[in-house]
PyMOL Python script that loads the backbone (N, CA, C, O; Angstrom):
from pymol import cmd

cmd.read_pdbstr("""\
ATOM      1  N   MET A   1       2.521   9.634   0.912  1.00  0.00           N
ATOM      2  CA  MET A   1       1.420   8.773   1.290  1.00  0.00           C
ATOM      3  C   MET A   1       0.435   8.711   0.127  1.00  0.00           C
ATOM      4  O   MET A   1       0.164   9.714  -0.533  1.00  0.00           O
ATOM      5  N   LYS A   2      -0.078   7.551  -0.102  1.00  0.00           N
ATOM      6  CA  LYS A   2      -1.044   7.364  -1.186  1.00  0.00           C
ATOM      7  C   LYS A   2      -2.385   7.996  -0.824  1.00  0.00           C
ATOM      8  O   LYS A   2      -2.731   8.130   0.350  1.00  0.00           O
ATOM      9  N   ASN A   3      -3.125   8.378  -1.852  1.00  0.00           N
ATOM     10  CA  ASN A   3      -4.474   8.899  -1.630  1.00  0.00           C
ATOM     11  C   ASN A   3      -5.391   7.755  -1.230  1.00  0.00           C
ATOM     12  O   ASN A   3      -5.197   6.607  -1.629  1.00  0.00           O
ATOM     13  N   ARG A   4      -6.373   8.090  -0.450  1.00  0.00           N
ATOM     14  CA  ARG A   4      -7.355   7.097  -0.042  1.00  0.00           C
ATOM     15  C   ARG A   4      -8.666   7.401  -0.757  1.00  0.00           C
ATOM     16  O   ARG A   4      -8.997   8.562  -0.996  1.00  0.00           O
ATOM     17  N   TYR A   5      -9.410   6.347  -1.096  1.00  0.00           N
ATOM     18  CA  TYR A   5     -10.667   6.485  -1.823  1.00  0.00           C
ATOM     19  C   TYR A   5     -11.775   5.755  -1.078  1.00  0.00           C
ATOM     20  O   TYR A   5     -11.535   4.755  -0.401  1.00  0.00           O
ATOM     21  N   CYS A   6     -12.984   6.270  -1.213  1.00  0.00           N
ATOM     22  CA  CYS A   6     -14.153   5.624  -0.630  1.00  0.00           C
ATOM     23  C   CYS A   6     -14.259   4.211  -1.209  1.00  0.00           C
ATOM     24  O   CYS A   6     -14.189   4.032  -2.425  1.00  0.00           O
ATOM     25  N   PHE A   7     -14.424   3.226  -0.357  1.00  0.00           N
ATOM     26  CA  PHE A   7     -14.466   1.845  -0.856  1.00  0.00           C
ATOM     27  C   PHE A   7     -15.812   1.496  -1.485  1.00  0.00           C
ATOM     28  O   PHE A   7     -15.978   0.398  -2.015  1.00  0.00           O
ATOM     29  N   ILE A   8     -16.766   2.409  -1.433  1.00  0.00           N
ATOM     30  CA  ILE A   8     -18.066   2.159  -2.065  1.00  0.00           C
ATOM     31  C   ILE A   8     -18.141   2.829  -3.439  1.00  0.00           C
ATOM     32  O   ILE A   8     -18.448   2.176  -4.437  1.00  0.00           O
ATOM     33  N   CYS A   9     -17.861   4.128  -3.484  1.00  0.00           N
ATOM     34  CA  CYS A   9     -18.033   4.868  -4.751  1.00  0.00           C
ATOM     35  C   CYS A   9     -16.716   5.267  -5.406  1.00  0.00           C
ATOM     36  O   CYS A   9     -16.718   5.765  -6.532  1.00  0.00           O
ATOM     37  N   ASP A  10     -15.595   5.060  -4.726  1.00  0.00           N
ATOM     38  CA  ASP A  10     -14.252   5.319  -5.261  1.00  0.00           C
ATOM     39  C   ASP A  10     -13.922   6.807  -5.393  1.00  0.00           C
ATOM     40  O   ASP A  10     -13.033   7.170  -6.163  1.00  0.00           O
ATOM     41  N   LYS A  11     -14.621   7.674  -4.654  1.00  0.00           N
ATOM     42  CA  LYS A  11     -14.285   9.101  -4.652  1.00  0.00           C
ATOM     43  C   LYS A  11     -13.113   9.335  -3.701  1.00  0.00           C
ATOM     44  O   LYS A  11     -12.996   8.631  -2.698  1.00  0.00           O
ATOM     45  N   PRO A  12     -12.241  10.307  -3.990  1.00  0.00           N
ATOM     46  CA  PRO A  12     -11.150  10.625  -3.052  1.00  0.00           C
ATOM     47  C   PRO A  12     -11.722  11.111  -1.714  1.00  0.00           C
ATOM     48  O   PRO A  12     -12.699  11.858  -1.672  1.00  0.00           O
ATOM     49  N   ILE A  13     -11.091  10.669  -0.633  1.00  0.00           N
ATOM     50  CA  ILE A  13     -11.551  11.050   0.707  1.00  0.00           C
ATOM     51  C   ILE A  13     -10.358  11.413   1.567  1.00  0.00           C
ATOM     52  O   ILE A  13      -9.210  11.194   1.178  1.00  0.00           O
ATOM     53  N   LEU A  14     -10.632  11.968   2.740  1.00  0.00           N
ATOM     54  CA  LEU A  14      -9.568  12.295   3.678  1.00  0.00           C
ATOM     55  C   LEU A  14      -8.926  11.019   4.223  1.00  0.00           C
ATOM     56  O   LEU A  14      -9.563   9.968   4.292  1.00  0.00           O
ATOM     57  N   TYR A  15      -7.681  11.128   4.601  1.00  0.00           N
ATOM     58  CA  TYR A  15      -6.885   9.984   5.038  1.00  0.00           C
ATOM     59  C   TYR A  15      -7.515   9.201   6.189  1.00  0.00           C
ATOM     60  O   TYR A  15      -7.407   7.975   6.227  1.00  0.00           O
ATOM     61  N   ARG A  16      -8.158   9.873   7.109  1.00  0.00           N
ATOM     62  CA  ARG A  16      -8.643   9.177   8.312  1.00  0.00           C
ATOM     63  C   ARG A  16      -9.973   8.453   8.130  1.00  0.00           C
ATOM     64  O   ARG A  16     -10.449   7.807   9.063  1.00  0.00           O
ATOM     65  N   PHE A  17     -10.582   8.545   6.949  1.00  0.00           N
ATOM     66  CA  PHE A  17     -11.872   7.912   6.705  1.00  0.00           C
ATOM     67  C   PHE A  17     -11.749   6.787   5.687  1.00  0.00           C
ATOM     68  O   PHE A  17     -10.764   6.711   4.951  1.00  0.00           O
ATOM     69  N   TRP A  18     -12.755   5.912   5.647  1.00  0.00           N
ATOM     70  CA  TRP A  18     -12.807   4.837   4.652  1.00  0.00           C
ATOM     71  C   TRP A  18     -13.955   5.016   3.680  1.00  0.00           C
ATOM     72  O   TRP A  18     -13.953   4.419   2.603  1.00  0.00           O
ATOM     73  N   VAL A  19     -14.947   5.838   4.047  1.00  0.00           N
ATOM     74  CA  VAL A  19     -16.071   6.115   3.152  1.00  0.00           C
ATOM     75  C   VAL A  19     -16.268   7.625   3.066  1.00  0.00           C
ATOM     76  O   VAL A  19     -15.918   8.366   3.985  1.00  0.00           O
ATOM     77  N   CYS A  20     -16.836   8.064   1.942  1.00  0.00           N
ATOM     78  CA  CYS A  20     -17.113   9.492   1.766  1.00  0.00           C
ATOM     79  C   CYS A  20     -18.362   9.854   2.575  1.00  0.00           C
ATOM     80  O   CYS A  20     -19.141   8.972   2.940  1.00  0.00           O
ATOM     81  N   PRO A  21     -18.555  11.135   2.854  1.00  0.00           N
ATOM     82  CA  PRO A  21     -19.735  11.552   3.633  1.00  0.00           C
ATOM     83  C   PRO A  21     -21.061  11.166   2.970  1.00  0.00           C
ATOM     84  O   PRO A  21     -22.028  10.825   3.650  1.00  0.00           O
ATOM     85  N   GLU A  22     -21.094  11.223   1.633  1.00  0.00           N
ATOM     86  CA  GLU A  22     -22.336  10.892   0.929  1.00  0.00           C
ATOM     87  C   GLU A  22     -22.708   9.417   1.119  1.00  0.00           C
ATOM     88  O   GLU A  22     -23.862   9.097   1.402  1.00  0.00           O
ATOM     89  N   CYS A  23     -21.734   8.529   0.965  1.00  0.00           N
ATOM     90  CA  CYS A  23     -22.006   7.092   1.149  1.00  0.00           C
ATOM     91  C   CYS A  23     -22.318   6.777   2.604  1.00  0.00           C
ATOM     92  O   CYS A  23     -23.146   5.915   2.898  1.00  0.00           O
ATOM     93  N   LYS A  24     -21.654   7.476   3.504  1.00  0.00           N
ATOM     94  CA  LYS A  24     -21.918   7.258   4.925  1.00  0.00           C
ATOM     95  C   LYS A  24     -23.381   7.558   5.245  1.00  0.00           C
ATOM     96  O   LYS A  24     -24.024   6.816   5.987  1.00  0.00           O
ATOM     97  N   LEU A  25     -23.907   8.656   4.679  1.00  0.00           N
ATOM     98  CA  LEU A  25     -25.316   8.999   4.893  1.00  0.00           C
ATOM     99  C   LEU A  25     -26.254   8.055   4.152  1.00  0.00           C
ATOM    100  O   LEU A  25     -27.230   7.562   4.718  1.00  0.00           O
ATOM    101  N   GLU A  26     -25.947   7.810   2.877  1.00  0.00           N
ATOM    102  CA  GLU A  26     -26.841   6.986   2.056  1.00  0.00           C
ATOM    103  C   GLU A  26     -26.991   5.571   2.604  1.00  0.00           C
ATOM    104  O   GLU A  26     -28.088   5.013   2.595  1.00  0.00           O
ATOM    105  N   TYR A  27     -25.895   4.991   3.079  1.00  0.00           N
ATOM    106  CA  TYR A  27     -25.938   3.604   3.566  1.00  0.00           C
ATOM    107  C   TYR A  27     -26.005   3.517   5.088  1.00  0.00           C
ATOM    108  O   TYR A  27     -25.894   2.432   5.659  1.00  0.00           O
ATOM    109  N   ARG A  28     -26.187   4.657   5.737  1.00  0.00           N
ATOM    110  CA  ARG A  28     -26.333   4.733   7.199  1.00  0.00           C
ATOM    111  C   ARG A  28     -25.171   4.034   7.922  1.00  0.00           C
ATOM    112  O   ARG A  28     -25.370   3.135   8.740  1.00  0.00           O
ATOM    113  N   LEU A  29     -23.965   4.477   7.592  1.00  0.00           N
ATOM    114  CA  LEU A  29     -22.769   3.887   8.185  1.00  0.00           C
ATOM    115  C   LEU A  29     -22.281   4.770   9.322  1.00  0.00           C
ATOM    116  O   LEU A  29     -21.403   5.612   9.133  1.00  0.00           O
ATOM    117  N   GLY A  30     -22.847   4.576  10.488  1.00  0.00           N
ATOM    118  CA  GLY A  30     -22.450   5.329  11.679  1.00  0.00           C
ATOM    119  C   GLY A  30     -21.293   4.623  12.368  1.00  0.00           C
ATOM    120  O   GLY A  30     -20.189   4.555  11.827  1.00  0.00           O
ATOM    121  N   ASP A  31     -21.546   4.099  13.560  1.00  0.00           N
ATOM    122  CA  ASP A  31     -20.527   3.336  14.285  1.00  0.00           C
ATOM    123  C   ASP A  31     -20.219   2.044  13.543  1.00  0.00           C
ATOM    124  O   ASP A  31     -21.118   1.380  13.026  1.00  0.00           O
ATOM    125  N   PHE A  32     -18.945   1.700  13.497  1.00  0.00           N
ATOM    126  CA  PHE A  32     -18.527   0.509  12.763  1.00  0.00           C
ATOM    127  C   PHE A  32     -19.241  -0.747  13.271  1.00  0.00           C
ATOM    128  O   PHE A  32     -19.579  -1.628  12.480  1.00  0.00           O
ATOM    129  N   LYS A  33     -19.465  -0.834  14.553  1.00  0.00           N
ATOM    130  CA  LYS A  33     -20.115  -2.034  15.110  1.00  0.00           C
ATOM    131  C   LYS A  33     -21.532  -2.219  14.565  1.00  0.00           C
ATOM    132  O   LYS A  33     -22.064  -3.329  14.589  1.00  0.00           O
ATOM    133  N   ASP A  34     -22.144  -1.142  14.074  1.00  0.00           N
ATOM    134  CA  ASP A  34     -23.500  -1.204  13.527  1.00  0.00           C
ATOM    135  C   ASP A  34     -23.538  -1.349  12.007  1.00  0.00           C
ATOM    136  O   ASP A  34     -24.616  -1.419  11.417  1.00  0.00           O
ATOM    137  N   TRP A  35     -22.367  -1.393  11.371  1.00  0.00           N
ATOM    138  CA  TRP A  35     -22.331  -1.506   9.910  1.00  0.00           C
ATOM    139  C   TRP A  35     -22.873  -2.861   9.470  1.00  0.00           C
ATOM    140  O   TRP A  35     -22.721  -3.844  10.194  1.00  0.00           O
ATOM    141  N   PRO A  36     -23.505  -2.933   8.295  1.00  0.00           N
ATOM    142  CA  PRO A  36     -23.939  -4.227   7.761  1.00  0.00           C
ATOM    143  C   PRO A  36     -22.718  -5.074   7.373  1.00  0.00           C
ATOM    144  O   PRO A  36     -21.624  -4.545   7.172  1.00  0.00           O
ATOM    145  N   VAL A  37     -22.916  -6.369   7.272  1.00  0.00           N
ATOM    146  CA  VAL A  37     -21.818  -7.297   6.984  1.00  0.00           C
ATOM    147  C   VAL A  37     -21.106  -6.948   5.677  1.00  0.00           C
ATOM    148  O   VAL A  37     -19.878  -6.995   5.612  1.00  0.00           O
ATOM    149  N   TRP A  38     -21.868  -6.598   4.633  1.00  0.00           N
ATOM    150  CA  TRP A  38     -21.243  -6.296   3.344  1.00  0.00           C
ATOM    151  C   TRP A  38     -20.293  -5.108   3.455  1.00  0.00           C
ATOM    152  O   TRP A  38     -19.235  -5.105   2.825  1.00  0.00           O
ATOM    153  N   ALA A  39     -20.656  -4.097   4.248  1.00  0.00           N
ATOM    154  CA  ALA A  39     -19.810  -2.914   4.402  1.00  0.00           C
ATOM    155  C   ALA A  39     -18.550  -3.250   5.199  1.00  0.00           C
ATOM    156  O   ALA A  39     -17.467  -2.751   4.892  1.00  0.00           O
ATOM    157  N   LYS A  40     -18.690  -4.092   6.217  1.00  0.00           N
ATOM    158  CA  LYS A  40     -17.515  -4.508   6.993  1.00  0.00           C
ATOM    159  C   LYS A  40     -16.541  -5.303   6.132  1.00  0.00           C
ATOM    160  O   LYS A  40     -15.327  -5.139   6.247  1.00  0.00           O
ATOM    161  N   LYS A  41     -17.081  -6.171   5.263  1.00  0.00           N
ATOM    162  CA  LYS A  41     -16.215  -6.957   4.379  1.00  0.00           C
ATOM    163  C   LYS A  41     -15.500  -6.060   3.373  1.00  0.00           C
ATOM    164  O   LYS A  41     -14.302  -6.215   3.141  1.00  0.00           O
ATOM    165  N   LEU A  42     -16.237  -5.118   2.774  1.00  0.00           N
ATOM    166  CA  LEU A  42     -15.605  -4.190   1.836  1.00  0.00           C
ATOM    167  C   LEU A  42     -14.541  -3.343   2.536  1.00  0.00           C
ATOM    168  O   LEU A  42     -13.474  -3.090   1.977  1.00  0.00           O
ATOM    169  N   ASN A  43     -14.837  -2.911   3.749  1.00  0.00           N
ATOM    170  CA  ASN A  43     -13.876  -2.124   4.519  1.00  0.00           C
ATOM    171  C   ASN A  43     -12.622  -2.941   4.811  1.00  0.00           C
ATOM    172  O   ASN A  43     -11.506  -2.430   4.712  1.00  0.00           O
ATOM    173  N   ASN A  44     -12.803  -4.195   5.168  1.00  0.00           N
ATOM    174  CA  ASN A  44     -11.667  -5.075   5.445  1.00  0.00           C
ATOM    175  C   ASN A  44     -10.782  -5.226   4.207  1.00  0.00           C
ATOM    176  O   ASN A  44      -9.557  -5.156   4.306  1.00  0.00           O
ATOM    177  N   GLU A  45     -11.399  -5.432   3.050  1.00  0.00           N
ATOM    178  CA  GLU A  45     -10.638  -5.554   1.798  1.00  0.00           C
ATOM    179  C   GLU A  45      -9.912  -4.255   1.463  1.00  0.00           C
ATOM    180  O   GLU A  45      -8.763  -4.281   1.022  1.00  0.00           O
ATOM    181  N   ALA A  46     -10.579  -3.120   1.672  1.00  0.00           N
ATOM    182  CA  ALA A  46      -9.949  -1.831   1.397  1.00  0.00           C
ATOM    183  C   ALA A  46      -8.737  -1.612   2.303  1.00  0.00           C
ATOM    184  O   ALA A  46      -7.716  -1.088   1.858  1.00  0.00           O
ATOM    185  N   GLN A  47      -8.846  -2.008   3.564  1.00  0.00           N
ATOM    186  CA  GLN A  47      -7.722  -1.859   4.485  1.00  0.00           C
ATOM    187  C   GLN A  47      -6.560  -2.758   4.082  1.00  0.00           C
ATOM    188  O   GLN A  47      -5.404  -2.342   4.158  1.00  0.00           O
ATOM    189  N   LYS A  48      -6.854  -3.990   3.654  1.00  0.00           N
ATOM    190  CA  LYS A  48      -5.789  -4.888   3.195  1.00  0.00           C
ATOM    191  C   LYS A  48      -5.069  -4.299   1.995  1.00  0.00           C
ATOM    192  O   LYS A  48      -3.839  -4.298   1.946  1.00  0.00           O
ATOM    193  N   GLU A  49      -5.829  -3.794   1.023  1.00  0.00           N
ATOM    194  CA  GLU A  49      -5.224  -3.185  -0.168  1.00  0.00           C
ATOM    195  C   GLU A  49      -4.375  -1.982   0.215  1.00  0.00           C
ATOM    196  O   GLU A  49      -3.284  -1.794  -0.323  1.00  0.00           O
ATOM    197  N   TRP A  50      -4.868  -1.173   1.135  1.00  0.00           N
ATOM    198  CA  TRP A  50      -4.140   0.012   1.578  1.00  0.00           C
ATOM    199  C   TRP A  50      -2.817  -0.386   2.233  1.00  0.00           C
ATOM    200  O   TRP A  50      -1.771   0.181   1.918  1.00  0.00           O
ATOM    201  N   ARG A  51      -2.864  -1.357   3.142  1.00  0.00           N
ATOM    202  CA  ARG A  51      -1.635  -1.794   3.813  1.00  0.00           C
ATOM    203  C   ARG A  51      -0.634  -2.362   2.815  1.00  0.00           C
ATOM    204  O   ARG A  51       0.563  -2.095   2.918  1.00  0.00           O
ATOM    205  N   ASN A  52      -1.114  -3.145   1.852  1.00  0.00           N
ATOM    206  CA  ASN A  52      -0.223  -3.705   0.833  1.00  0.00           C
ATOM    207  C   ASN A  52       0.401  -2.610  -0.021  1.00  0.00           C
ATOM    208  O   ASN A  52       1.588  -2.678  -0.343  1.00  0.00           O
ATOM    209  N   ALA A  53      -0.377  -1.608  -0.388  1.00  0.00           N
ATOM    210  CA  ALA A  53       0.149  -0.508  -1.204  1.00  0.00           C
ATOM    211  C   ALA A  53       1.205   0.283  -0.435  1.00  0.00           C
ATOM    212  O   ALA A  53       2.234   0.659  -0.997  1.00  0.00           O
ATOM    213  N   VAL A  54       0.952   0.533   0.834  1.00  0.00           N
ATOM    214  CA  VAL A  54       1.917   1.262   1.657  1.00  0.00           C
ATOM    215  C   VAL A  54       3.195   0.435   1.807  1.00  0.00           C
ATOM    216  O   VAL A  54       4.296   0.980   1.722  1.00  0.00           O
ATOM    217  N   ALA A  55       3.062  -0.868   2.029  1.00  0.00           N
ATOM    218  CA  ALA A  55       4.232  -1.734   2.162  1.00  0.00           C
ATOM    219  C   ALA A  55       5.036  -1.764   0.870  1.00  0.00           C
ATOM    220  O   ALA A  55       6.266  -1.729   0.907  1.00  0.00           O
ATOM    221  N   ARG A  56       4.352  -1.828  -0.276  1.00  0.00           N
ATOM    222  CA  ARG A  56       5.059  -1.813  -1.569  1.00  0.00           C
ATOM    223  C   ARG A  56       5.831  -0.521  -1.753  1.00  0.00           C
ATOM    224  O   ARG A  56       6.968  -0.533  -2.226  1.00  0.00           O
ATOM    225  N   ASP A  57       5.215   0.598  -1.378  1.00  0.00           N
ATOM    226  CA  ASP A  57       5.888   1.891  -1.517  1.00  0.00           C
ATOM    227  C   ASP A  57       7.142   1.959  -0.664  1.00  0.00           C
ATOM    228  O   ASP A  57       8.148   2.532  -1.083  1.00  0.00           O
ATOM    229  N   LYS A  58       7.093   1.379   0.530  1.00  0.00           N
ATOM    230  CA  LYS A  58       8.270   1.383   1.400  1.00  0.00           C
ATOM    231  C   LYS A  58       9.376   0.515   0.828  1.00  0.00           C
ATOM    232  O   LYS A  58      10.555   0.814   1.021  1.00  0.00           O
ATOM    233  N   ASP A  59       9.018  -0.561   0.125  1.00  0.00           N
ATOM    234  CA  ASP A  59      10.006  -1.475  -0.442  1.00  0.00           C
ATOM    235  C   ASP A  59      10.658  -0.932  -1.703  1.00  0.00           C
ATOM    236  O   ASP A  59      11.776  -1.318  -2.044  1.00  0.00           O
ATOM    237  N   GLU A  60       9.962  -0.037  -2.398  1.00  0.00           N
ATOM    238  CA  GLU A  60      10.486   0.479  -3.659  1.00  0.00           C
ATOM    239  C   GLU A  60      11.427   1.644  -3.393  1.00  0.00           C
ATOM    240  O   GLU A  60      11.039   2.663  -2.821  1.00  0.00           O
ATOM    241  N   ARG A  61      12.668   1.470  -3.819  1.00  0.00           N
ATOM    242  CA  ARG A  61      13.654   2.534  -3.718  1.00  0.00           C
ATOM    243  C   ARG A  61      14.208   2.811  -5.094  1.00  0.00           C
ATOM    244  O   ARG A  61      14.318   1.909  -5.925  1.00  0.00           O
ATOM    245  N   SER A  62      14.551   4.042  -5.329  1.00  0.00           N
ATOM    246  CA  SER A  62      15.195   4.376  -6.597  1.00  0.00           C
ATOM    247  C   SER A  62      16.704   4.404  -6.377  1.00  0.00           C
ATOM    248  O   SER A  62      17.173   4.440  -5.239  1.00  0.00           O
ATOM    249  N   PHE A  63      17.447   4.386  -7.455  1.00  0.00           N
ATOM    250  CA  PHE A  63      18.905   4.423  -7.335  1.00  0.00           C
ATOM    251  C   PHE A  63      19.380   5.693  -6.650  1.00  0.00           C
ATOM    252  O   PHE A  63      20.421   5.690  -5.994  1.00  0.00           O
ATOM    253  N   SER A  64      18.636   6.770  -6.795  1.00  0.00           N
ATOM    254  CA  SER A  64      19.041   8.032  -6.177  1.00  0.00           C
ATOM    255  C   SER A  64      18.922   7.993  -4.651  1.00  0.00           C
ATOM    256  O   SER A  64      19.464   8.864  -3.970  1.00  0.00           O
ATOM    257  N   ASP A  65      18.223   7.000  -4.111  1.00  0.00           N
ATOM    258  CA  ASP A  65      18.099   6.876  -2.656  1.00  0.00           C
ATOM    259  C   ASP A  65      19.374   6.327  -2.020  1.00  0.00           C
ATOM    260  O   ASP A  65      19.558   6.441  -0.808  1.00  0.00           O
ATOM    261  N   TYR A  66      20.248   5.739  -2.819  1.00  0.00           N
ATOM    262  CA  TYR A  66      21.455   5.114  -2.300  1.00  0.00           C
ATOM    263  C   TYR A  66      22.657   6.034  -2.441  1.00  0.00           C
ATOM    264  O   TYR A  66      22.709   6.867  -3.346  1.00  0.00           O
ATOM    265  N   ASP A  67      23.615   5.883  -1.550  1.00  0.00           N
ATOM    266  CA  ASP A  67      24.899   6.551  -1.661  1.00  0.00           C
ATOM    267  C   ASP A  67      25.621   5.952  -2.868  1.00  0.00           C
ATOM    268  O   ASP A  67      25.686   4.727  -2.976  1.00  0.00           O
ATOM    269  N   PRO A  68      26.168   6.765  -3.783  1.00  0.00           N
ATOM    270  CA  PRO A  68      26.786   6.229  -5.005  1.00  0.00           C
ATOM    271  C   PRO A  68      27.901   5.217  -4.738  1.00  0.00           C
ATOM    272  O   PRO A  68      28.032   4.239  -5.475  1.00  0.00           O
ATOM    273  N   VAL A  69      28.700   5.437  -3.702  1.00  0.00           N
ATOM    274  CA  VAL A  69      29.791   4.503  -3.390  1.00  0.00           C
ATOM    275  C   VAL A  69      29.223   3.166  -2.931  1.00  0.00           C
ATOM    276  O   VAL A  69      29.674   2.111  -3.378  1.00  0.00           O
ATOM    277  N   LYS A  70      28.236   3.206  -2.042  1.00  0.00           N
ATOM    278  CA  LYS A  70      27.600   1.972  -1.567  1.00  0.00           C
ATOM    279  C   LYS A  70      26.907   1.244  -2.714  1.00  0.00           C
ATOM    280  O   LYS A  70      26.954   0.016  -2.792  1.00  0.00           O
ATOM    281  N   LEU A  71      26.267   1.997  -3.602  1.00  0.00           N
ATOM    282  CA  LEU A  71      25.588   1.397  -4.746  1.00  0.00           C
ATOM    283  C   LEU A  71      26.585   0.657  -5.625  1.00  0.00           C
ATOM    284  O   LEU A  71      26.319  -0.462  -6.064  1.00  0.00           O
ATOM    285  N   ARG A  72      27.730   1.277  -5.882  1.00  0.00           N
ATOM    286  CA  ARG A  72      28.761   0.628  -6.703  1.00  0.00           C
ATOM    287  C   ARG A  72      29.252  -0.649  -6.019  1.00  0.00           C
ATOM    288  O   ARG A  72      29.457  -1.666  -6.681  1.00  0.00           O
ATOM    289  N   GLU A  73      29.440  -0.601  -4.709  1.00  0.00           N
ATOM    290  CA  GLU A  73      29.864  -1.794  -3.970  1.00  0.00           C
ATOM    291  C   GLU A  73      28.819  -2.900  -4.086  1.00  0.00           C
ATOM    292  O   GLU A  73      29.166  -4.068  -4.260  1.00  0.00           O
ATOM    293  N   MET A  74      27.530  -2.533  -3.990  1.00  0.00           N
ATOM    294  CA  MET A  74      26.460  -3.532  -4.099  1.00  0.00           C
ATOM    295  C   MET A  74      26.460  -4.173  -5.485  1.00  0.00           C
ATOM    296  O   MET A  74      26.271  -5.382  -5.615  1.00  0.00           O
ATOM    297  N   VAL A  75      26.673  -3.355  -6.522  1.00  0.00           N
ATOM    298  CA  VAL A  75      26.700  -3.874  -7.888  1.00  0.00           C
ATOM    299  C   VAL A  75      27.900  -4.795  -8.077  1.00  0.00           C
ATOM    300  O   VAL A  75      27.777  -5.863  -8.677  1.00  0.00           O
ATOM    301  N   ASP A  76      29.061  -4.385  -7.567  1.00  0.00           N
ATOM    302  CA  ASP A  76      30.266  -5.218  -7.692  1.00  0.00           C
ATOM    303  C   ASP A  76      30.083  -6.557  -6.984  1.00  0.00           C
ATOM    304  O   ASP A  76      30.462  -7.597  -7.523  1.00  0.00           O
ATOM    305  N   ILE A  77      29.513  -6.543  -5.796  1.00  0.00           N
ATOM    306  CA  ILE A  77      29.293  -7.782  -5.041  1.00  0.00           C
ATOM    307  C   ILE A  77      28.296  -8.674  -5.771  1.00  0.00           C
ATOM    308  O   ILE A  77      28.503  -9.883  -5.877  1.00  0.00           O
ATOM    309  N   ALA A  78      27.222  -8.083  -6.270  1.00  0.00           N
ATOM    310  CA  ALA A  78      26.214  -8.865  -6.988  1.00  0.00           C
ATOM    311  C   ALA A  78      26.800  -9.459  -8.261  1.00  0.00           C
ATOM    312  O   ALA A  78      26.518 -10.611  -8.591  1.00  0.00           O
ATOM    313  N   SER A  79      27.615  -8.685  -8.981  1.00  0.00           N
ATOM    314  CA  SER A  79      28.247  -9.193 -10.208  1.00  0.00           C
ATOM    315  C   SER A  79      29.191 -10.338  -9.886  1.00  0.00           C
ATOM    316  O   SER A  79      29.196 -11.359 -10.574  1.00  0.00           O
ATOM    317  N   TYR A  80      29.996 -10.168  -8.831  1.00  0.00           N
ATOM    318  CA  TYR A  80      30.943 -11.212  -8.448  1.00  0.00           C
ATOM    319  C   TYR A  80      30.187 -12.495  -8.072  1.00  0.00           C
ATOM    320  O   TYR A  80      30.556 -13.590  -8.498  1.00  0.00           O
ATOM    321  N   ASN A  81      29.121 -12.344  -7.266  1.00  0.00           N
ATOM    322  CA  ASN A  81      28.365 -13.502  -6.820  1.00  0.00           C
ATOM    323  C   ASN A  81      27.691 -14.218  -7.996  1.00  0.00           C
ATOM    324  O   ASN A  81      27.576 -15.444  -7.993  1.00  0.00           O
ATOM    325  N   ALA A  82      27.255 -13.470  -8.978  1.00  0.00           N
ATOM    326  CA  ALA A  82      26.593 -14.080 -10.138  1.00  0.00           C
ATOM    327  C   ALA A  82      27.579 -14.931 -10.929  1.00  0.00           C
ATOM    328  O   ALA A  82      27.208 -15.992 -11.432  1.00  0.00           O
ATOM    329  N   TRP A  83      28.828 -14.486 -11.048  1.00  0.00           N
ATOM    330  CA  TRP A  83      29.834 -15.226 -11.824  1.00  0.00           C
ATOM    331  C   TRP A  83      30.560 -16.268 -10.993  1.00  0.00           C
ATOM    332  O   TRP A  83      30.991 -17.291 -11.525  1.00  0.00           O
ATOM    333  N   ALA A  84      30.704 -16.025  -9.689  1.00  0.00           N
ATOM    334  CA  ALA A  84      31.486 -16.933  -8.851  1.00  0.00           C
ATOM    335  C   ALA A  84      30.678 -18.104  -8.299  1.00  0.00           C
ATOM    336  O   ALA A  84      31.251 -19.086  -7.828  1.00  0.00           O
ATOM    337  N   THR A  85      29.388 -18.009  -8.352  1.00  0.00           N
ATOM    338  CA  THR A  85      28.551 -19.095  -7.817  1.00  0.00           C
ATOM    339  C   THR A  85      28.575 -20.275  -8.771  1.00  0.00           C
ATOM    340  O   THR A  85      28.203 -20.140  -9.937  1.00  0.00           O
ATOM    341  N   PRO A  86      29.011 -21.437  -8.282  1.00  0.00           N
ATOM    342  CA  PRO A  86      29.042 -22.603  -9.164  1.00  0.00           C
ATOM    343  C   PRO A  86      27.624 -23.036  -9.554  1.00  0.00           C
ATOM    344  O   PRO A  86      26.697 -23.000  -8.745  1.00  0.00           O
ATOM    345  N   LYS A  87      27.493 -23.433 -10.781  1.00  0.00           N
ATOM    346  CA  LYS A  87      26.193 -23.904 -11.259  1.00  0.00           C
ATOM    347  C   LYS A  87      26.136 -25.416 -11.140  1.00  0.00           C
ATOM    348  O   LYS A  87      27.114 -26.105 -11.433  1.00  0.00           O
ATOM    349  N   ALA A  88      25.007 -25.924 -10.717  1.00  0.00           N
ATOM    350  CA  ALA A  88      24.858 -27.368 -10.523  1.00  0.00           C
ATOM    351  C   ALA A  88      24.573 -28.077 -11.821  1.00  0.00           C
ATOM    352  O   ALA A  88      24.419 -29.298 -11.836  1.00  0.00           O
TER     353      ALA A  88
END
""", "prot")
cmd.dss("prot")
cmd.show_as("cartoon", "prot")
cmd.util.cbc("prot")
cmd.orient("prot")
């Protein structure tokens, strides 16, 4: 899992939070419903970036994640398709 950072000051924070304790106190960020508009917008952007980063990590696989026999079959099929596909 990727590290999470405060969306205001960029300090590392615990996974379940979006702001560090210092920023929470300084900007009076208690209940989310009471947050100022700028903080809600920054939080929304931070959540989007976080979800995108997590999705990218799930999509990225290394060759070692695959069974060697299956990997060879995938390469053979891809090579065949690249040469056998007629070009327009």
